[in-house]
N, C-alpha and C positions, 0 to 999 in steps of 0.2 A: 648209447648209454642204457644200462639196465636199471630198473627201479626195484628197490628192496622194500617189501611190505612186511617182512618178518624180522626186520632189524629192531623193531620196537622192543624196548626193555619193559620190565614190570612197572617202572615209573615213567611218567611222561617227561619230556624235556621242559625244564623250568622256563617260564615266561611264555611258553607256547601251548601249554595245556588248556583244554577246554574248561572254562570256568562257569558254564551254565548261563552265560549272558548272551541274549539276543540283541545284536546291535540295532535292530529295527531302523535301518537307514531310511525307510519310506516315511518316517515321521520327521526327519530333519528339516524339511521345508514347510511343515505344517505348523505355523506360528501359534494357532489356536490350541492345537494339541500340546505343543511344547509348554505353553503357558499353564495349561491345566495340569500337565505332568509335574511342572515345577511346584505348583501350589498343593499337590496331593500330600496328605499327611504321612504317607509311608515312604515318600521319596527321600533318598539319602544322597548327601553331598560331601565331597572332600575337596580340600584346597591343594593345588600343586604349584610349586614355585622352585625354579632352578633345578628341575628334575627330582625334587624331593616332595614328600608328603609327611604328615604326622602319622606315626604308628604307635600302638600301645602293646605292651607285653602283659598278657592276662595272667591271673594267678594260676591257671591250669596249664601254663606253658605255651600258649598260642601267641602269635603276633598278628595283630589286626590293623587295618587302615582305620584311622579315626574319622568317622563319618557323623554328620549331624542331619537333622531334618532341615529342609530348605529354609524354613522361617528362622532358623538359628544361624544360617550361613552368613558370612560377611558379605557386604554389598559389593557388587561389581557392575561395570557398565556393559561391556559386550563379551567379555571373556568367560562365557558360560558354555560348557561343552556337554552335550548329551551323549552318554556312553552306551546306554542300552537298558534292557529290562531283564530281570531274572525270572525264574520259573514260577515264583510266587507273585509276580506282577509288580515288584518294586522297581522304580525307575532310579537310575543313577546319573548324577551330573558331577563334573569336575569344574572347579573355578580356578582360573589362572590369576595369581596375585604376585605382587612384587616381593612379598615375604609371607612366611607361614604365620598363622595366628597363634597367639599364646594360649596356654591352657591353665585355668585356675588351679587345677589339682596337681599340675606339674608332673603328671604321670606319663605324658606322651613325649616322644622324641622324634626329631626329624630324621628321615632315612630315605635313601634312594634305592633304585632297583638292585644295584650291586650289593648293598648291605642287607636289604630286606627281601629281595626277590625269592630266595629259597625258603624264607620263613613264613611268608604270607600264604594264605589259602589260594587255590587256583582261581577262585573268583576275584579276590583282592589283587593278586598279582596281575591278572588280565586287565582289570580296571586301571591299575597304575601304569601298565605298559601303554595302554591306549591314551591315557591322559598325558603322560610324559611325551609321547610321540607327537601329539597335537600341540603341546606347549612348545616343543622345540621348533616345529614347523612354523607356528604362528610368530614366534619371536624372530626367526631368521628370514621370513618372507613377507614383509610388510608392504613392499612396493611392487607394482606391476612390472613384470619383466618385459612387457611389450612397449609400454609408454612411460614408465617411471612414476606414475601417479600412486599415491598411497591408496591401498586397497581396504575394503571393509569386510568384516566377518559375516558369513552367511552359513546356512545349513547347520546350525547348532555347533559351529566350530569346524566344520569339515570342508568349507569352501571359503576362499577370499575372492571378492568381486572387485573389479576396477570400475569406479564410477565414471571415468573419463572415456575409456575405449570399450567397455563392456566385457573385457576378458574375464574368464573364470579360472582360478588357480586352485589346484587340489594338493592335498598333503603329499610330500615327496617321500618316496621310498627308494633307497639305493640298493640294488641286488649285489650281494657279495658271496663269493664261494669260499668255503672253508673245508679242508680235506685232510683226512688221515691217509698218508701214503705208505704202502707196504712194499717191501722188496721180495725177491724170490726166496729169501730165508725167513719170511714173515716177520721181519723187523719193522718197526714204525719209525717214520721220519718226523722228528720234532725240531723246531727252530726257536731261536731267541732273537727278538727284535732289538734293534740298536738301542732304543730308549728304555728297554725293560731292565729291571734290576738283575743283578748277577744271579744266575741259576734258574731264572724263570723260562721254562720251555713250554711250547704249545704247538698245535697244528699250524700248518701254513694256511694263509688266507689272502684274499684280495678282491677288489671290485671288478665286476663285469664291465667291459668296455663297450662303447657304442658299436653296433653291428656284429656283436660277438655272441655266440651261444654260451650257455653256462658250462657245457662240456669243454668247449674250446678255452674258456676262462680257466678251468682247472688245470689243463695241460700247460697253458701259457704261464700262469702264476708259479707253478712248481718249477718250471724251467727257468724263469726269470729270477726267482728268489733263491733257489737251491741248486740250479744246474742239473736237475734230475729229470730224465725223460719219463713220461707217463703214458701208459697204454689204456687199459680198461678203466672206465670211470663208472661208479655205481652211486646213484642218488640214495640218500638215507632219510633225511628229514630237514625241516627248516625251523628257524627261530627268529622272531622279531627281536631286533637289537637297537633300541632307540637311543643310540649314543653317537650321533643324534638321530639317524634316520635309516638304519640299515636293515635289510632282511637277509639273514645268514642262511645260505643254502648248503647243507652238509652233504659231503660225499666220502666214500671210500674209493681210493685210487690205487692201481697197481703199477709200480715202477718197472720200467724196462731197462733201467741202468741204476747203478748204486753209487757212482762217483759223485761226490758233493762239491759244488763250487758256489759258495754264497755270493750274493750280489754286493754285500758290504754296505749297501745304502739302507735297505729295509731290514734285512736279516744279517745279524752279526755272526751268528754261529748256528750250525745245523748238525745233527747227529742221528745215526741209526741206533735204535734201542731194541734189544730183545726184551721180552717180558721180565726176565730175571734181572737184566741190567737196569730197567726202569724202576722196578721195585726197590732194588738196592740203592739206587741213586736218590729216590724220594725218601726212603727211610733214613738215609745218612744226612739228608739235608742238602746234598749236592744239586738236586733238581727240585724246583718248586713247580708243582702241577698247575694247570689253569684253574680259574675259579669254578666252583661247583655249579654255579648257575649257567655257565656257558655251554653251548653245544660242542665246543672244543673238548671239554671234559667228557661228554657223552660219547663222542666219536672215539676217543682214546679208550674208554671203558668197553666199547663194543669190540675193539680189537683185543684189549687186555683180558676180557672175559668176566670181570667183576668190578665193583667200585674201586677206584684208585686208592692206594694207601695214602695217608696224610702224615707227613713227617712230623 
């Protein structure tokens, strides 16, 4: 596998751009420091619930996370997650609640990463990605996988400990490969999953299996889903995708065959597109491109040479 360091475009990949937040993991086990950080007047807090947080659309056209000082935050027992410190020394926490709080001024609205990820600043998007990933993991991993006892939260939300057997459990991240496959005519292979709406096409993707390298996963997934053989594999970039716990590893891949035979289980349809064919299909509404926040859109744009048209 070769690695491309010059594939970066002028804009960073949404949800993975550096947001100026130092996660300061060394503070997570320091209860005295965490207590002082929580009570500091500059500390900012937001609530996450079901993958959503409150956002505000400002008069100047920006979209921001709704944050409050800690003394105005709703009460919580244990679900307080330390997310990090910015360059000005402001500490950030997320609170996991069963529902989002109301707003007296009614100006805020609930939004998830799919809706607001591309609108938020790099800082806010990074904070929300971190909080949503922790919330998903905490919600789905409450019991010890070793002995079945209910675990307790530790390390400011980044560890669950078992009081019975002493096991420590850490947030789960599932590596998945996502790839733009090109053939000898420089056409791009795009597929439509069985459960997607008519016309929705994107890059192929799949999870890395145990005992498998990421390069092997690219070759296997393309062969399984589309019946296309792949040779050269080139790493491009990664993107956290907390829906609920994936890390998308993006690749460009070169096909050694062009015959398509979809599996019919995950992929309903797959097609080779030239740049002209893709443009015409998007502009006519025949093809719906992937979401602009996804690394899939960026991989297609790297091949396409410019931002994708939007029908």
